Structure formats: C-alpha cells, structure tokens
C-alpha positions as CSV (number, residue, x, y, z in Angstrom):
1,M,-13.1,20.3,93.9
2,P,-10.8,17.2,93.9
3,R,-11.3,14.6,91.3
4,K,-12.4,11.1,92.1
5,I,-10.2,8.0,92.0
6,R,-12.3,6.5,89.2
7,E,-11.4,9.6,87.0
8,L,-7.7,9.1,87.6
9,I,-8.0,5.4,86.7
10,K,-9.9,6.3,83.5
11,D,-7.1,8.8,82.6
12,L,-4.4,6.2,83.2
13,E,-6.1,3.5,81.2
14,A,-6.7,6.0,78.3
15,A,-2.9,6.7,78.3
16,G,-2.1,3.0,78.0
17,F,-1.5,2.0,81.6
18,V,-2.5,-1.5,82.7
19,N,-3.9,-2.3,86.1
20,R,-1.8,-5.0,87.7
21,G,-4.0,-5.4,90.7
22,G,-3.1,-4.9,94.3
23,R,-4.3,-5.6,97.9
24,G,-7.3,-4.1,99.4
25,S,-8.1,-0.7,98.0
26,H,-4.6,-0.3,96.4
27,R,-4.2,-0.6,92.6
28,K,-0.9,-0.7,90.7
29,F,-0.7,0.7,87.2
30,V,2.3,0.0,84.9
31,H,3.3,1.2,81.4
32,S,6.0,0.0,79.2
33,K,7.6,3.5,78.7
34,V,7.4,4.5,82.4
35,S,10.0,2.9,84.8
36,K,8.1,3.8,88.0
37,S,4.6,2.3,88.5
38,V,1.7,4.4,89.8
39,I,-0.1,3.2,92.9
40,L,-3.5,4.5,93.7
41,S,-5.2,3.8,97.0
42,G,-8.9,4.4,97.9
43,Q,-12.3,3.4,96.7
44,L,-13.6,4.4,93.3
45,G,-15.9,7.1,94.7
46,D,-13.3,8.6,97.1
47,D,-11.8,12.1,96.5
48,A,-8.3,11.8,95.1
49,K,-5.5,13.3,97.2
50,H,-3.4,16.1,95.8
51,Y,-0.3,13.9,95.5
52,Q,-2.3,11.2,93.6
53,E,-3.4,13.7,91.0
54,K,0.2,14.9,90.6
55,D,1.6,11.4,90.3
56,V,-1.0,10.5,87.6
57,K,-0.3,13.7,85.7
58,V,3.5,13.2,85.8
59,A,3.2,9.5,84.8
60,I,1.0,10.3,81.8
61,E,3.5,13.0,80.6
62,V,6.4,10.6,80.9
63,S,4.5,8.0,78.9
64,K,4.0,10.4,76.0
65,R,7.8,10.9,75.5
C-alpha cells in the first residue's frame, strides 16, 4: 500500500528539511547538505507516487552523509 504525502513530509522534516512553500498543491523542501530540492505534489491525504517515495528516500540518504 502506498504511503501518504503527509508521511513523506513528516520524514523529510524529521531529517532536517525545511518547507519553502510552493504553488497550489506543490511543496518545495530544501536542506543545507542536499544540492537538489525535493518537490512534492498532491494533497496531504493523497497516496504518494512511486517516484515521490524514491525521491524522498534518496534525499534523506544524501542528507546523512
């Protein structure tokens, strides 16, 4: 079962990412150790897409280096 957008946001914030806002249902998360920002689209209760889960996982791993 896919995770929800709110769960991905919670994971990003726990790893030190900061929400820089966005337009509509898009949110941009940045971290000082990660050169590429993570953009999540969708409402909080929506199922996350496979690529969104992968992007979040990779970004969190990079932030731990």
